[in-house]
C-alpha positions in Angstrom: 23.6 -6.3 99.1 20.5 -7.3 97.3 21.3 -5.0 94.5 24.5 -6.5 94.2 23.0 -10.2 94.0 20.6 -8.9 91.4 23.3 -7.4 89.4 25.3 -10.6 89.5 22.4 -12.6 88.3 21.8 -10.5 85.4 25.4 -10.5 84.5 25.5 -14.3 84.7 22.2 -14.6 82.7 23.9 -12.2 80.1 27.1 -14.3 79.8 25.0 -17.4 79.8 23.3 -16.1 76.7 26.2 -15.0 75.1 28.0 -18.4 75.7 24.9 -20.3 73.6 24.2 -19.5 70.1 20.4 -18.4 70.4 18.3 -20.0 67.7 14.7 -19.6 66.7 12.0 -17.3 65.0 11.6 -13.7 65.9 8.4 -11.8 64.8 8.7 -8.3 64.9 5.4 -6.1 64.7 7.1 -2.9 64.6 4.8 -0.5 66.6 1.7 -2.5 66.6 1.0 -4.9 69.3 0.5 -8.5 68.2 -0.3 -12.1 69.2 1.6 -14.9 67.7 0.3 -18.4 67.2 2.5 -21.4 66.2 0.2 -24.3 64.8 -2.8 -22.7 66.7 -1.1 -22.5 70.1 -0.6 -18.9 71.2 3.4 -18.2 72.1 3.3 -14.8 73.5 1.2 -12.2 75.5 0.5 -9.0 73.7 3.9 -7.7 72.6 5.6 -5.9 69.6 8.4 -8.5 69.5 7.9 -12.1 70.0 10.8 -14.5 70.1 10.3 -18.2 69.9 13.3 -20.3 70.8 14.5 -24.0 70.8 12.8 -24.9 67.5 13.6 -27.8 65.9 14.0 -27.6 62.1 10.9 -28.2 60.1 7.8 -26.2 58.8 5.5 -24.1 61.2 2.3 -22.5 60.5 2.4 -18.7 62.1 -0.5 -16.6 62.4 0.0 -12.9 63.7 -2.9 -11.0 65.0 -3.2 -7.5 65.7 -3.9 -6.7 69.3 -3.4 -4.1 72.3 -1.6 -4.1 75.4 -3.9 -5.2 78.4 -4.2 -4.4 82.0 -3.7 -7.4 84.6 -7.3 -9.3 84.4 -8.4 -7.8 81.3 -9.2 -10.1 78.5 -7.0 -10.2 75.6 -8.2 -8.7 72.5 -7.7 -10.7 69.2 -7.9 -8.5 66.4 -7.3 -8.7 62.7 -5.1 -11.4 61.2 -2.0 -9.5 59.9 0.0 -12.6 58.7 -0.7 -16.2 58.0 2.3 -18.4 56.5 3.7 -21.8 56.7 7.4 -21.1 57.4 10.6 -23.3 57.1 13.0 -23.0 59.8 16.5 -25.0 59.4 17.0 -25.1 63.2 20.1 -22.6 63.3 20.3 -19.0 63.9 17.7 -16.4 64.1 15.0 -16.1 61.2 13.3 -12.9 61.4 9.6 -12.2 60.3 8.8 -8.5 59.9 5.1 -8.1 60.2 3.4 -4.8 59.2 -0.2 -3.7 59.9 -1.2 -4.0 56.3 -4.8 -4.9 57.4 -5.3 -1.2 58.3 -7.2 -1.4 61.4 -5.2 -0.1 64.6 -5.7 -1.8 67.7 -6.6 1.2 69.4 -8.5 2.5 66.7 -10.8 -0.2 65.8 -14.3 0.0 64.6 -16.9 0.2 67.5 -15.1 1.6 70.2 -16.5 4.7 71.6 -14.5 8.2 70.9 -12.2 6.4 68.3 -11.4 6.4 64.7 -12.9 4.2 62.2 -11.5 1.8 59.6 -8.4 3.2 57.7 -7.8 0.8 54.8 -4.8 2.6 53.6 -2.9 3.2 56.9 0.8 2.9 56.2 -0.1 0.7 53.4 3.1 1.7 51.3 5.7 2.2 54.1 7.6 -0.9 53.5 7.5 -1.3 49.8 11.1 -1.6 48.1 11.6 1.8 46.3 11.9 1.8 42.4 15.8 2.6 42.7 16.6 -0.2 45.2 14.3 -2.7 43.2 16.1 -2.1 40.1 19.3 -3.1 41.7 17.5 -6.0 43.2 16.1 -7.2 40.2 19.6 -6.9 38.4 21.3 -9.0 41.3 18.3 -11.8 40.7 19.1 -11.7 36.9 22.7 -12.5 37.5 22.0 -15.6 39.7 22.2 -18.3 37.0 20.1 -21.1 39.2 16.6 -21.1 40.0 17.1 -21.9 43.7 19.5 -19.2 44.2 17.0 -16.6 42.7 14.2 -17.9 44.9 16.6 -17.6 47.8 17.2 -14.1 47.1 13.7 -13.1 46.6 12.8 -14.8 49.9 15.3 -12.7 51.7 13.9 -9.5 50.0 10.4 -10.7 51.2 11.5 -11.0 54.9 12.0 -7.1 55.2 10.0 -5.5 52.1 6.6 -5.1 50.6 6.2 -5.2 46.7 4.0 -3.8 44.2 2.0 -5.8 41.5 4.2 -4.1 38.7 7.5 -5.1 40.7 6.1 -8.7 41.1 5.4 -8.6 37.2 9.1 -7.9 36.4 10.4 -10.4 38.5 7.9 -13.2 36.9 9.0 -12.1 33.3 12.6 -13.5 34.3 10.8 -16.8 33.8 9.5 -18.5 30.7 7.4 -20.9 31.8 4.3 -20.6 33.6 5.0 -23.1 36.6 8.2 -20.9 37.5 6.0 -17.5 37.0 3.1 -19.0 39.4 5.7 -20.1 42.0 7.2 -16.4 42.1 3.4 -15.1 42.4 2.4 -17.4 45.2 5.8 -16.4 47.2 5.1 -12.5 46.6 1.3 -12.5 46.8 1.0 -11.9 50.6 3.5 -9.0 50.5 1.9 -7.4 47.5 0.5 -3.9 48.6 -1.8 -3.2 45.7 -3.5 -6.9 45.6 -6.3 -5.2 43.5 -3.9 -4.8 40.5 -2.6 -8.4 40.8 -4.9 -9.5 38.0 -2.1 -7.7 35.6 0.4 -10.2 36.7 -1.8 -13.2 36.6 -3.1 -12.1 33.0 0.8 -12.8 31.8 0.3 -16.4 32.3 0.2 -18.3 28.9 -2.6 -21.1 29.7 -6.2 -20.4 30.6 -6.1 -23.2 33.2 -2.8 -21.9 35.0 -4.8 -18.6 35.3 -7.6 -20.3 37.0 -5.5 -21.8 39.3 -3.8 -18.4 40.3 -7.3 -16.6 40.6 -8.3 -19.7 42.8 -5.3 -19.2 44.9 -6.0 -15.5 45.6 -9.5 -16.0 46.3 -8.5 -18.6 48.7 -5.9 -16.6 50.3 -8.6 -14.0 51.0 -10.8 -16.4 52.9 -8.1 -17.2 55.5 
């Protein structure tokens, strides 16, 4: 009898969820356990996927940290910051945010733990980079968009699921003539650039020295977050 009641509860819950259109922001850490913060408030216990529902439309500052699963009573370990962005949610549907362990310190392999490995700065670094053939198709689609807002939307959609190289970013910025437009693309893409050490090649294409200084300052400040 108890099993029947539990089964009915699960069924009613499933039907209830189906009847409602879920909306919110879903943060996926892949195989990496993560801690998720919205505006400085922790939203989930260590998990690989965190879904925050019932959000109003607006901007949310989202921080994601590497962690490890804990036992009851064990203190939660807050490791390296993997993601820190101000994200806009329109209040409808589900916004997906994929977080890769780009920082390179695995939660079960962090420095200082006896018997474990050390720092691996290039761990899975290029796993999510859009391959060149797909990028050329993507670049072609961006070129076809006649309006700036549509191009930005297309690039934002790609950034939700792929990382990019400095060279790929450079090709996208070359679609624009003016520094302001190029800088907007650079700032959008920089958090998802895997070879940040080569990003100076993108900044160097800006026309004015003052704008190069602004972008260099942006990069330096991003590294301090």
